[in-house]
DOLUM-305112 format. One record per atom (N, C-alpha, C, O, CB): residue in one letter; x, y, z. Coordinates in steps of 0.2 Angstrom, whole numbers, plus 5000, padded with zeros to 4 digits. Glycine has a CB too. Layout:
N
AXYZ/...
//
This chain:
105
M555154815512/M554854745514/M555454695513/M555554655518/M554254725509/I555754695508/I556354645507/I556854655513/I557154615515/I556654655500/K556954725514/K557554735519/K557354705526/K557754685530/K557654815520/Y556654705528/Y556454675534/Y556554595534/Y556654565539/Y555754695536/I556454565528/I556554495528/I557254475528/I557454435532/I556254465521/V557654515525/V558454505526/V558654515533/V559054475535/V558754555521/L558354565536/L558554585543/L558354525547/L558754505552/L558254645545/G557754495546/G557554445550/G557954385549/G558154345554/G556754425548/L558154365543/L558654315542/L559254325545/L559554275548/L558754305534/I559554385545/I560154395549/I560154385556/I560554355559/I560454465547/I559554405559/I559454395566/I559454325568/I559754305573/I558854435568/I559054285564/I559054215565/I559654185564/I559854135568/I558554185560/L560054205559/L560754175559/L561254195564/L561654155567/L561054195552/A561154255567/A561554275573/A561354235579/A561854215583/A561454355574/L560754225580/L560554185586/L560754115585/L560954085590/L559754185586/S560754085579/S560954015578/S561754015579/S561953965582/S560853995571/Y562054065577/Y562854065578/Y562954065586/Y563454035588/Y563154125575/F562654105590/F562754105597/F562454045601/F562454045607/F562454165600/G562153995597/G561853935600/G561153935603/G560953895607/G562353915606/Y560753985601/Y560053985603/Y559653945599/Y559753945593/Y559854065603/D559253905602/D558753865598/D558053895598/D557753895604/D558753785602/L557853925593/L557253955592/L556653915594/L556153935597/L557253995586/Q556653855592/Q556153805593/Q555953795600/Q555453805602/Q556253745589/S556553785604/S556453775611/S556253835615/S555853835619/S557053745614/I556453895612/I556253955615/I555453975614/I555153995618/I556654015612/V555253965608/V554553975606/V554153925609/V553553945611/V554453975598/E554353865610/E553853815612/E553853805620/E553553765623/E554053745609/S554253845623/S554353845631/S553653865633/S553353915630/S554953885633/P553453845639/P552853865642/P552853945644/P552253975643/P552653825649/A553353965646/A553354045647/A553254085641/A552954135641/A554054065651/S553654065635/S553554095629/S552854095626/S552554145624/S554054075624/E552554035627/E551854025625/E551354065629/E550854095626/E551653945625/K551454065635/K551054105639/K551154185638/K550654215637/K551254095647/N551754205637/N551854275635/N551554295628/N551254345627/N552554295635/L551654245623/L551354265617/L550654265617/L550254305613/L551654205612/G550354215621/G549554215622/G549354285625/G548854305623/G549354155626/Y549654305630/Y549554375633/Y549554425628/Y549054465627/Y549954385639/V550054435624/V550154485619/V549654475614/V549354535612/V550854485616/W549454415611/W548954405606/W548254435609/W547954455605/W548954335604/G548154415615/G547554435618/G547454515618/G546954545617/G547454415625/G548054545620/G548054625620/G547954645613/G547554695612/G548654645623/I548254615608/I548154645601/I547454635599/I547154675595/I548654605596/S547154575600/S546454555598/S546054605602/S545554635598/S546254485600/Y546154625608/Y545654675611/Y545754745608/Y545154775607/Y545854675619/V546354765607/V546354835604/V546054835597/V545754875595/V547154855603/W546254775593/W545954775586/W545154775586/W544854815583/W546254715582/N544854725590/N544154725590/N543854785593/N543254805591/N543954665594/G544154815598/G543854865602/G543954935599/G543454975599/G544054875609/Y544454945595/Y544655015593/Y544755025586/Y544655075583/Y545155045597/I545154975583/I545354985576/I544954955571/I544954985565/I546054955576/K544654895572/K544254865567/K543654905564/K543654905558/K543954795570/G543354945568/G542754985565/G543055035560/G542755035555/G542355015571/P543455075562/P543755125558/P544055095551/P543955125546/P544155175561/V544455045552/V544755015546/V544254985542/V544254995536/V545254965549/A543754955544/A543154925540/A542854975537/A542654975531/A542754885544/Y542655035540/Y542355095537/Y542755115531/Y542455135526/Y542155145542/F543355135533/F543855155527/F543855115522/F543755135516/F544555175530/W543955045523/W543954995517/W543354995513/W543354995507/W544154925520/N542754985516/N542154975513/N541855045510/N541655045504/N541654945517/N541855095514/N541555155511/N541955205507/N541755245503/N541255195517/I542555205509/I543055255506/I543455225500/I543455245494/I543555285511/F543855165502/F544255135497/F543855105491/F543855115485/F544755085500/I543355055493/I542955015488/I542455065485/I542455065479/I542654965492/N542055095489/N541555135485/N541755195481/N541555205476/N541055155490/L542255235484/L542455295481/L542955285476/L542955305470/L542655345486/L543555255478/L544155245474/L544155185469/L544255195463/L544755245479/W543955125472/W544055065468/W543555065462/W543655055456/W544055005472/N542855085464/N542355085459/N542455135454/N542255125448/N541655085463/S542655195456/S542855245451/S543355225446/S543355235440/S543055315455/F543855195449/F544455165445/F544255115440/F544355125434/F544955135450/L543755075442/L543555025437/L543055055432/L543155035426/L543154965441/H542655105434/H542255135429/H542655175424/H542555165418/H541755185433/N543155205426/N543555245421/N544055195417/N544155215412/N544055295425/L544255145420/L544655095417/L544255065411/L544455055405/L544855035421/G543555045412/G543155025407/G543055075402/G542955055396/G542455005410/K542955145403/K542955195398/K543555195394/K543555205388/K542855265402/I544155195397/I544755195393/I544855135389/I545055135383/I545355195398/N544555075391/N544555015387/N544155025381/N544254995376/N544354955391/S543555055382/S543155065376/S543255125372/S542955135366/S542355075379/G543755165374/G543955225370/G543655285371/G543755335368/G543855205362/A543155285376/A542755345378/A543255385383/A543655355386/A542155325382/P543055455383/P543455495388/P543255475395/P542755455397/P543355565387/T543755475400/T543655465407/T543255525410/T543155575406/T544355455410/E543055515416/E542655565419/E543055635420/E542855685419/E542455545426/L543755625421/L544155685422/L544255725415/L544255785415/L544855665424/E544355685410/E544355715403/E543755745401/E543755795398/E544555665398/A543155715402/A542555745401/A542355805405/A542155855402/A541955695402/A542555805411/A542555865415/A542955925412/A542755985412/A542655855422/G543555905410/G543955955407/G543755985401/G543756045400/G544655925406/Q543455945397/Q543155965390/Q542556015392/Q542456065389/Q542855915386/R542155995397/R541556045399/R541856105401/R541556165400/R541156005404/L542356105405/L542656175408/L542956215402/L542856275403/L543156155413/L543256185397/L543556225392/L542956255388/L543156305385/L543956175387/H542356225387/H541856255383/H541356295387/H540756305385/H541556205379/I541456315393/I541056355397/I540956425393/I541456455392/I541256365404/G540356445392/G540256515389/G540156505381/G539956555378/G540756555390/D540256445378/D540156445371/D539456445369/D539256465364/D540556375369/S539056415374/S538356415372/S537956445378/S538156455383/S538056345371/P537356465376/P536956505382/P536756445387/P536756385386/P536256535379/Y536556475393/Y536356435398/Y535756385396/Y535256415394/Y536156475404/R535856325398/R535256275397/R535156245404/R535656215407/R535356225392/P534556235407/P534456195413/P534656125412/P534656105406/P533756205415/I534756095417/I534956015417/I534455975414/I534555925410/I535255995423/A533855995415/A533255955413/A533155955405/A532855905402/A532555975416/E533456005402/E533356005394/E533855965391/E533855955385/E533456075392/
//
């Protein structure tokens, strides 16, 4: 991320060295029209194709499965209780130590 910021600054400095005025380039009617066209295309692709899957992944997979499990286990660590993984490991280590009991008992 830092390297892209530094690269952007170097490009801006190089353009300034060669006499290009970025403000006049960006504010020109042709640039504004082109940027508006590109932004419209990006918005169309985002709203039509990408927004749904990204929202599904964020809400149903990241938040519900990963983040909530992380917070639940973090609370267990904070209280000194074993995490879900540690508890599952302990259950697996003691398989066969006691006779079968149905879950309802």
